[in-house]
MIROSE-695996 format. One line per field, with one value per residue (C-alpha): residue number from 1; residue in three letters; x, y, z. Coordinates in steps of 0.2 Angstrom, whole numbers, m for minus. Layout:
pos: (NUM|...)
code: (ALA|...)
c1: (X|...)
c2: (Y|...)
c3: (Z|...)
This chain:
pos: (1|2|3|4|5|6|7|8|9|10|11|12|13|14|15|16|17|18|19|20|21|22|23|24|25|26|27|28|29|30|31|32|33|34|35|36|37|38|39|40|41|42|43|44|45|46|47|48|49|50|51|52|53|54|55|56|57|58|59|60|61|62|63|64|65|66|67|68|69|70|71|72|73|74|75|76|77|78|79|80|81|82|83|84|85|86|87|88|89|90|91|92|93|94|95|96|97|98|99|100|101|102|103|104|105|106|107|108|109|110|111|112|113|114|115|116|117|118|119|120|121|122|123|124|125|126|127|128|129|130|131|132|133|134|135|136|137|138|139|140|141|142|143|144|145|146|147|148|149|150|151|152|153|154|155|156|157|158|159|160|161|162|163|164|165|166|167|168|169|170|171|172|173|174|175|176|177|178|179|180|181|182|183|184|185|186|187|188|189|190|191|192|193|194|195|196|197|198|199|200|201|202|203|204|205|206|207|208|209|210|211|212|213|214|215|216|217|218|219|220|221|222|223|224|225|226|227|228|229|230|231|232|233|234|235|236|237|238|239|240|241|242|243|244|245|246|247|248|249|250|251|252|253|254|255|256|257|258|259|260|261|262|263|264|265|266|267|268|269|270|271|272|273|274|275|276|277|278|279|280|281|282|283|284|285|286|287|288|289|290|291|292|293|294|295|296|297|298|299|300|301|302|303|304|305|306|307|308|309|310|311|312|313|314|315|316|317|318|319|320|321|322|323|324|325|326|327|328|329|330|331|332|333|334|335|336|337|338|339|340|341|342|343|344|345|346|347|348|349|350|351|352|353|354|355|356|357|358|359|360|361|362|363|364|365|366|367|368|369|370|371|372|373|374|375|376|377|378|379|380|381|382|383|384|385|386|387|388|389|390|391|392|393|394|395|396|397|398|399|400|401|402|403|404|405|406|407|408|409|410|411|412|413|414|415|416|417|418|419|420|421|422|423|424|425|426|427|428|429|430|431|432|433|434|435|436|437|438|439|440|441|442|443|444|445|446|447|448|449|450|451|452|453|454|455|456|457|458|459|460|461|462|463|464|465|466|467|468|469|470|471|472|473|474|475|476|477|478|479|480|481|482|483|484|485|486|487|488|489|490|491|492|493|494|495|496|497|498|499|500|501|502|503|504|505|506|507|508|509|510|511|512|513|514|515|516|517|518|519|520|521|522|523|524|525|526|527|528|529|530|531|532|533|534|535|536|537|538|539|540|541|542|543|544|545|546|547|548|549|550|551|552|553|554|555|556|557|558|559|560|561|562|563|564|565|566|567|568|569|570|571|572|573|574|575|576|577|578|579|580|581|582|583|584|585|586|587|588|589|590|591|592|593|594|595|596|597|598|599|600|601|602|603|604|605|606|607|608|609|610|611|612|613|614|615|616|617|618|619|620|621|622|623|624|625|626|627|628|629|630|631|632|633|634|635|636|637|638|639)
code: (UNK|UNK|UNK|UNK|UNK|UNK|UNK|UNK|UNK|UNK|UNK|UNK|UNK|UNK|UNK|UNK|UNK|UNK|UNK|UNK|UNK|UNK|UNK|UNK|UNK|UNK|UNK|UNK|UNK|UNK|UNK|UNK|UNK|UNK|UNK|UNK|UNK|UNK|UNK|UNK|UNK|UNK|UNK|UNK|UNK|UNK|UNK|UNK|UNK|UNK|UNK|UNK|UNK|UNK|UNK|UNK|UNK|UNK|UNK|UNK|UNK|UNK|UNK|UNK|UNK|UNK|UNK|UNK|UNK|UNK|UNK|UNK|UNK|UNK|UNK|UNK|UNK|UNK|UNK|UNK|UNK|UNK|UNK|UNK|UNK|UNK|UNK|UNK|UNK|UNK|UNK|UNK|UNK|UNK|UNK|UNK|UNK|UNK|UNK|UNK|UNK|UNK|UNK|UNK|UNK|UNK|UNK|UNK|UNK|UNK|UNK|UNK|UNK|UNK|UNK|UNK|UNK|UNK|UNK|UNK|UNK|UNK|UNK|UNK|UNK|UNK|UNK|UNK|UNK|UNK|UNK|UNK|UNK|UNK|UNK|UNK|UNK|UNK|UNK|UNK|UNK|UNK|UNK|UNK|UNK|UNK|UNK|UNK|UNK|UNK|UNK|UNK|UNK|UNK|UNK|UNK|UNK|UNK|UNK|UNK|UNK|UNK|UNK|UNK|UNK|UNK|UNK|UNK|UNK|UNK|UNK|UNK|UNK|UNK|UNK|UNK|UNK|UNK|UNK|UNK|UNK|UNK|UNK|UNK|UNK|UNK|UNK|UNK|UNK|UNK|UNK|UNK|UNK|UNK|UNK|UNK|UNK|UNK|UNK|UNK|UNK|UNK|UNK|UNK|UNK|UNK|UNK|UNK|UNK|UNK|UNK|UNK|UNK|UNK|UNK|UNK|UNK|UNK|UNK|UNK|UNK|UNK|UNK|UNK|UNK|UNK|UNK|UNK|UNK|UNK|UNK|UNK|UNK|UNK|UNK|UNK|UNK|UNK|UNK|UNK|UNK|UNK|UNK|UNK|UNK|UNK|UNK|UNK|UNK|UNK|UNK|UNK|UNK|UNK|UNK|UNK|UNK|UNK|UNK|UNK|UNK|UNK|UNK|UNK|UNK|UNK|UNK|UNK|UNK|UNK|UNK|UNK|UNK|UNK|UNK|UNK|UNK|UNK|UNK|UNK|UNK|UNK|UNK|UNK|UNK|UNK|UNK|UNK|UNK|UNK|UNK|UNK|UNK|UNK|UNK|UNK|UNK|UNK|UNK|UNK|UNK|UNK|UNK|UNK|UNK|UNK|UNK|UNK|UNK|UNK|UNK|UNK|UNK|UNK|UNK|UNK|UNK|UNK|UNK|UNK|UNK|UNK|UNK|UNK|UNK|UNK|UNK|UNK|UNK|UNK|UNK|UNK|UNK|UNK|UNK|UNK|UNK|UNK|UNK|UNK|UNK|UNK|UNK|UNK|UNK|UNK|UNK|UNK|UNK|UNK|UNK|UNK|UNK|UNK|UNK|UNK|UNK|UNK|UNK|UNK|UNK|UNK|UNK|UNK|UNK|UNK|UNK|UNK|UNK|UNK|UNK|UNK|UNK|UNK|UNK|UNK|UNK|UNK|UNK|UNK|UNK|UNK|UNK|UNK|UNK|UNK|UNK|UNK|UNK|UNK|UNK|UNK|UNK|UNK|UNK|UNK|UNK|UNK|UNK|UNK|UNK|UNK|UNK|UNK|UNK|UNK|UNK|UNK|UNK|UNK|UNK|UNK|UNK|UNK|UNK|UNK|UNK|UNK|UNK|UNK|UNK|UNK|UNK|UNK|UNK|UNK|UNK|UNK|UNK|UNK|UNK|UNK|UNK|UNK|UNK|UNK|UNK|UNK|UNK|UNK|UNK|UNK|UNK|UNK|UNK|UNK|UNK|UNK|UNK|UNK|UNK|UNK|UNK|UNK|UNK|UNK|UNK|UNK|UNK|UNK|UNK|UNK|UNK|UNK|UNK|UNK|UNK|UNK|UNK|UNK|UNK|UNK|UNK|UNK|UNK|UNK|UNK|UNK|UNK|UNK|UNK|UNK|UNK|UNK|UNK|UNK|UNK|UNK|UNK|UNK|UNK|UNK|UNK|UNK|UNK|UNK|UNK|UNK|UNK|UNK|UNK|UNK|UNK|UNK|UNK|UNK|UNK|UNK|UNK|UNK|UNK|UNK|UNK|UNK|UNK|UNK|UNK|UNK|UNK|UNK|UNK|UNK|UNK|UNK|UNK|UNK|UNK|UNK|UNK|UNK|UNK|UNK|UNK|UNK|UNK|UNK|UNK|UNK|UNK|UNK|UNK|UNK|UNK|UNK|UNK|UNK|UNK|UNK|UNK|UNK|UNK|UNK|UNK|UNK|UNK|UNK|UNK|UNK|UNK|UNK|UNK|UNK|UNK|UNK|UNK|UNK|UNK|UNK|UNK|UNK|UNK|UNK|UNK|UNK|UNK|UNK|UNK|UNK|UNK|UNK|UNK|UNK|UNK|UNK|UNK|UNK|UNK|UNK|UNK|UNK|UNK|UNK|UNK|UNK|UNK|UNK|UNK|UNK|UNK|UNK|UNK|UNK|UNK|UNK|UNK|UNK|UNK|UNK|UNK|UNK|UNK|UNK|UNK|UNK|UNK|UNK|UNK|UNK|UNK|UNK|UNK|UNK|UNK|UNK|UNK|UNK|UNK|UNK|UNK|UNK|UNK|UNK|UNK|UNK|UNK|UNK|UNK|UNK|UNK)
c1: (m54|m39|m22|m17|m29|m23|m14|3|5|23|31|32|46|47|47|65|73|67|74|88|90|87|100|113|107|111|126|133|130|147|142|129|132|116|115|99|99|90|78|90|103|115|121|114|120|134|135|150|147|146|163|172|164|167|181|173|172|157|165|174|156|138|135|140|130|129|134|152|151|147|160|163|152|136|140|139|122|116|112|113|98|87|90|82|66|64|62|52|39|38|44|56|72|85|102|117|132|151|151|167|175|188|205|195|195|179|168|152|137|118|109|93|85|70|59|56|39|28|11|3|14|28|46|58|73|78|86|99|106|120|131|148|146|161|168|150|151|170|166|151|162|173|159|155|172|175|158|161|179|173|160|171|182|168|162|179|184|184|192|182|164|158|140|128|115|103|100|89|102|93|107|104|121|130|148|156|167|150|145|161|163|145|136|121|119|114|94|94|101|98|81|85|91|109|107|105|123|126|126|109|119|122|107|96|110|107|123|118|108|122|136|124|121|139|144|129|137|155|156|164|164|174|172|181|170|161|149|135|135|121|122|123|141|150|166|180|177|185|172|171|154|154|141|137|133|128|132|117|122|109|113|112|117|132|147|151|168|170|187|186|199|195|212|223|214|217|235|238|232|241|258|252|250|267|274|267|273|292|293|286|300|312|309|307|325|334|326|333|349|352|353|363|377|378|375|388|400|395|398|417|420|411|423|439|433|427|440|428|419|403|404|411|399|383|396|397|378|374|387|379|361|368|375|360|348|359|358|338|341|352|339|325|333|339|321|315|327|326|305|306|319|333|347|359|373|390|394|412|418|421|427|413|424|432|416|410|424|425|407|408|421|412|398|406|407|388|384|398|389|375|386|383|396|401|406|411|416|421|424|442|442|436|420|415|401|396|391|391|402|394|377|380|391|373|365|377|376|357|355|371|362|345|350|360|344|331|343|343|358|373|365|375|378|384|388|392|396|397|395|383|385|381|378|385|376|376|368|365|360|353|346|336|316|313|297|280|276|266|278|289|276|277|296|301|287|291|288|287|295|294|287|302|301|300|319|326|332|337|323|320|306|304|313|329|324|314|330|340|330|327|346|348|336|344|360|348|348|335|333|324|321|317|314|310|296|293|309|320|330|329|341|343|350|355|359|370|374|391|402|401|417|413|397|405|418|404|394|407|411|394|392|407|401|382|379|377|379|361|353|340|330|316|307|296|285|267|267|258|262|280|286|278|287|303|302|301|313|326|319|323|340|343|337|327|315|301|288|279|270|269|284|275|276|294|301|290|299|314|316|307|320|336|338|354|350|332|327|315|304|303|286|276|261|261|279|291|303|318|308|310|328|332|322|330|347|343|342|356|353|350|368|374|357|361|348|345|335|324|315|308|319|337|344|362|352|340|355|362|344|346|364|360|345|357|356|371|365|354|345|334|320|316|331|338|338|358|360|351|360|376|371|362|380|391|400|402|404|395|406)
c2: (132|138|137|123|114|113|95|95|79|69|71|57|47|40|22|21|32|19|3|12|18|0|m5|6|1|m17|m16|m5|m17|m24|m36|m48|m55|m53|m57|m64|m81|m87|m104|m113|m106|m96|m78|m65|m49|m48|m35|m26|m38|m54|m49|m48|m63|m74|m68|m67|m51|m49|m51|m68|m76|m68|m82|m95|m107|m104|m123|m115|m111|m128|m141|m157|m165|m155|m156|m176|m175|m162|m150|m134|m142|m146|m129|m121|m135|m130|m113|m113|m125|m114|m98|m94|m107|m104|m114|m115|m126|m123|m115|m112|m94|m91|m99|m112|m106|m115|m101|m105|m97|m94|m92|m88|m89|m82|m86|m71|m74|m65|m56|m72|m84|m90|m91|m77|m82|m81|m68|m74|m69|m76|m72|m76|m84|m93|m80|m84|m104|m105|m97|m108|m125|m117|m115|m132|m139|m131|m136|m154|m154|m148|m162|m176|m169|m167|m185|m194|m188|m205|m201|m184|m182|m169|m163|m147|m142|m130|m115|m125|m140|m153|m163|m156|m166|m183|m188|m205|m202|m198|m215|m222|m210|m209|m226|m220|m222|m204|m210|m213|m196|m183|m173|m179|m168|m167|m171|m189|m190|m185|m195|m198|m186|m173|m171|m168|m156|m147|m150|m150|m132|m125|m129|m123|m106|m103|m107|m94|m81|m82|m89|m105|m116|m134|m147|m163|m177|m191|m196|m208|m221|m227|m245|m235|m238|m221|m215|m201|m184|m167|m159|m141|m131|m118|m104|m99|m84|m75|m57|m51|m56|m72|m87|m100|m115|m123|m135|m148|m160|m175|m184|m200|m200|m214|m222|m210|m206|m226|m225|m209|m219|m235|m223|m215|m232|m238|m224|m228|m245|m240|m228|m241|m255|m242|m239|m258|m262|m247|m253|m272|m267|m258|m275|m284|m272|m279|m298|m296|m291|m303|m316|m310|m309|m330|m333|m329|m335|m353|m365|m380|m389|m388|m369|m367|m373|m362|m349|m351|m355|m337|m329|m338|m333|m314|m312|m318|m307|m293|m299|m298|m280|m274|m280|m272|m255|m258|m260|m247|m233|m241|m240|m224|m216|m214|m227|m218|m227|m226|m229|m234|m242|m259|m276|m288|m303|m296|m290|m307|m316|m306|m308|m328|m329|m320|m333|m350|m354|m354|m364|m379|m376|m383|m396|m390|m392|m374|m370|m352|m350|m332|m327|m326|m309|m294|m288|m269|m261|m243|m251|m247|m264|m264|m266|m279|m289|m288|m293|m310|m314|m315|m324|m337|m339|m341|m353|m362|m361|m371|m384|m400|m402|m411|m401|m391|m374|m362|m346|m339|m323|m320|m307|m304|m287|m273|m282|m294|m309|m315|m333|m341|m360|m373|m391|m386|m386|m376|m365|m365|m356|m344|m342|m336|m323|m316|m322|m302|m297|m291|m304|m318|m334|m352|m369|m375|m391|m391|m395|m378|m369|m353|m342|m326|m311|m314|m299|m304|m304|m290|m280|m287|m283|m264|m264|m271|m260|m247|m249|m249|m269|m282|m299|m315|m331|m346|m364|m381|m385|m389|m402|m397|m383|m362|m351|m333|m322|m303|m293|m278|m264|m264|m249|m235|m239|m257|m255|m243|m258|m271|m263|m257|m275|m282|m268|m276|m291|m286|m283|m265|m251|m244|m232|m220|m225|m217|m230|m226|m234|m235|m253|m252|m271|m273|m255|m261|m278|m273|m260|m274|m283|m268|m263|m282|m279|m263|m248|m234|m235|m222|m224|m214|m220|m206|m192|m178|m187|m194|m175|m168|m182|m181|m162|m163|m177|m178|m197|m208|m216|m217|m231|m226|m234|m224|m229|m218|m209|m189|m186|m201|m208|m200|m182|m186|m188|m172|m164|m171|m167|m149|m150|m144|m153|m169|m169|m182|m194|m209|m212|m231|m234|m249|m254|m266|m259|m266|m261|m250|m236|m236|m236|m221|m212|m216|m209|m192|m192|m191|m208|m217|m235|m245|m261|m273|m279|m293|m286|m300|m292|m297|m285|m272|m271|m272|m254|m246|m251|m247|m232|m217|m198|m188|m172)
c3: (424|435|429|442|435|418|415|404|393|397|382|371|366|350|352|342|357|369|362|360|378|383|371|378|398|394|385|397|413|418|433|421|406|397|378|366|358|343|345|341|354|342|351|342|355|368|380|393|405|397|389|405|413|397|391|371|362|350|334|343|350|339|328|337|349|366|371|369|388|393|400|393|406|403|384|387|396|382|397|386|373|391|396|382|379|399|396|381|389|406|398|412|417|431|436|443|438|431|414|405|402|384|387|398|414|425|436|445|436|441|424|420|403|397|381|370|361|348|348|341|354|342|348|346|354|371|383|395|409|418|435|442|458|461|475|484|481|486|502|505|501|514|527|525|523|541|548|540|548|566|565|560|573|588|582|581|596|608|624|629|629|621|618|619|630|627|638|652|651|640|630|613|603|608|602|601|616|623|621|629|643|650|643|635|617|607|606|624|629|617|624|641|656|658|677|674|670|690|705|714|730|716|710|729|733|716|708|689|692|702|687|673|684|686|669|663|675|674|656|661|674|681|693|697|704|703|686|683|669|659|669|686|688|691|689|691|677|673|667|660|657|644|641|622|619|602|596|604|622|622|628|616|625|634|630|639|639|653|653|662|675|685|680|682|700|703|697|711|726|718|719|736|744|738|745|760|759|754|768|779|772|774|793|795|787|797|813|809|804|823|832|819|822|840|836|825|836|850|836|834|853|853|837|846|864|857|862|859|845|853|855|839|828|834|833|815|814|822|810|795|800|804|787|780|789|785|766|765|775|760|747|757|760|740|732|744|734|717|719|724|713|724|718|711|699|699|681|674|658|666|659|664|663|678|686|686|691|708|710|708|721|734|731|727|745|744|731|735|752|744|736|718|704|698|682|674|657|651|633|625|624|636|637|641|647|657|671|692|696|713|707|693|707|718|702|699|718|719|701|706|726|717|706|721|734|720|717|724|735|722|707|695|692|676|672|655|649|629|618|601|591|602|618|630|638|654|659|676|673|685|685|700|701|687|683|677|665|677|689|674|671|688|694|694|704|721|734|722|725|720|728|743|750|769|770|764|777|765|765|757|755|736|731|723|707|708|712|700|685|693|694|675|670|675|666|649|649|653|663|655|664|653|660|651|666|683|687|672|679|675|665|670|657|659|642|645|630|627|630|616|610|610|603|587|587|586|575|561|560|557|545|536|536|529|511|509|520|524|511|511|495|484|474|461|449|445|447|465|470|460|471|489|486|481|495|508|499|503|519|526|518|531|519|523|509|502|490|474|460|449|443|452|468|466|463|478|489|485|487|503|510|497|497|495|479|468|458|446|433|415|412|422|421|419|417|412|422|409|412|432|431|421|432|448|441|440|459|467|483|474|464|476|472|465|448|445|430|432|415|404|389|387|370|368|362|378|390|380|385|401|403|393|405|421|425|433|431|420|426|417|422|431|442|456|472|473|456|463|482|471|462|476|488|477|481|470|468|454|448)
C-alpha cells in the first residue's frame, strides 16, 4: 500500500466543543437578533445582535415573555400567541410587522420563529431570528408615495392629455386630461394605435410614424397642428413626444403630452381680424375728415354772406350736420385708438363738479333743441378725482346726448353728481323710451343701438356707450345702465374712484364711524362650530380671521404670522389654553399681541389664573358680539 493511499481520519471534535463554538458564533452576530424561547414564549438566551437591535441587556430580558417586543395593537389581537401556534403547527413561521425596542422605539422587523423539537418530537421551545427592516421599509414607502403622487398628478391633470405609448406607438395609459382633450375613454383607446388621434390626411401622409421616428432619433419631437377627437371633430393641438430610454439605451416607449390650443387659436384669429377692422376704421375716419374741413369752411363763408332767411336756414342746417358728422368721425377715431391701446390719458387732480358743469354747458343747446327739461344737481362739497378732464367731458357729453336722443320731445333729462365713501357717482337719468333687459346686456357692445322710430333724424353709429365705458374703465371706474323697461326711461351711472387724498380722507371718516378698526385675529377653540361661526361674525365686522382647533396649531400660526389679537379658549386638547398663553408670551414677536381668554369659567380665581398666564382680558361665555368687539378694538400696549 502506497503512502498516497493511506487515509488520514479527521480529528474528532468533542460534542461539547462544537456546541460551545456554535453558541459563541450566535452570540457574536450583531446584525440579527437571535434568541431562544421556551414553549411558553419566555426568553432564555440573548445575543449581541438582540441587545443592539432591541436595546435590552441579557440581564434585563432573559426570563421575560417575548410579547414585550410587540406594540399594543398586536397584543390586543393576541398576535404573539398566534405566532407561536403557527410555528408549532408548521414548524416555521415568518412575519413582518412593527416591534417595540427598549424605550418605546418602534421598528419594522422581519421575524422567523422555528419550533425546536426533541428526538421523540416533543416541543422543546423556539428559536427566533429578527432583522431590522425599518430603513428598507422607509425607502419602499418613499418610493410608493412618489409613484402614487406621480400617478395622482398625471391622473389629476385635466387640461393636458398625458399618456404612454409603447415603442410601436400603441397607447398604454390614458389620463383624465386625455379623456377630455381627445374624447376617448380609456377602454376605447388603450391598446389602439396612436395614429387614431391624427386626422385622416395626416395618417395618409404617414405623419404618426414620422413623429415617432424623430422622437426615437432625437429623443424629443414637437408639433402644432390639427388632431382628431373621438366624435370626429378636430382641435388645434400642441403635441410633444418624448422617447423613454432605459439605462442600457433600450427604447421602452414614449410619453406624449397634448394641449388643446383651439381657443387660443380662435382668440388670435379674432385679434388679427380686430386689428384689420381697427385699421380700416382709422383709415375711414381719416378719409372722412378730409372733406369735412373744406365743407366747414364753406359753411362759415355762407354764414357771413347769408343776408336772407331763405339762405340762413339751409346754412345752419348744413353747419349742424357738419358738427354731427365731425362728432361721429371723432368717436370712430377714439374707438380705434382705445381698442388698439393707443389712447393716452392726461391725468390730473380735477374737481368733478366743475368738469360736469363745463360739459353740461357744451351740450345744453342740444338738450334744449329736443325740447327737454334739463336739471343738473351738484353736491355741496367739491368732489375730487384723478382724471383726464377732456375725456371725462367726452363721456358726459356722450351720455347726455344719448339721453336727449332717446327721449321723446318734451321729456326730462337729469344729471346728478354725488359722493359715497371713496367713490364718486355721476347719474344721467331720462324718462325716454327705456331699455329692454336684452338691450341692457348688450348696450355697451360696439355698434349696438336701441330701436328708433322713423321720425328720429339724429342717428349714430352705436359706439357712444362703448367709447364712454372704455374711457371710464381706463380711469379705474365703471359705467352701468338700468331701466324699468321699455317706455320707462333709463339711468346711466358712472362710478369713479376719488383721488388718493380724497379717498384717504373719506376712508378715515368711514373708519371713525365703524366700531373697531379692522384687526388680524386668531380664534382658537376646539369646538369647530363655535369657532367657525365666531370667525364668520368677526369677518363680517371687518376683521381678518384665522382659525385653530388645538394649541399646537395655534402656536404655529401665531409664530408664522403674528396676529393683533388672539381669542383663546382654555379647554383645548393636548395643551391647555393656559400653556398656550405662556408659550405665546415667551415669543418676542408676539410681545404686542393681545390675548383674550374666552371660557365658561368666571370665578375670581379663574380670572386671576388667566392674568397670571399672560392674558390681557377674561371673557365669560356666552360672550356678546358687542363685548367681544369692544375687547378687540380697545387700544393697548404691553410693557
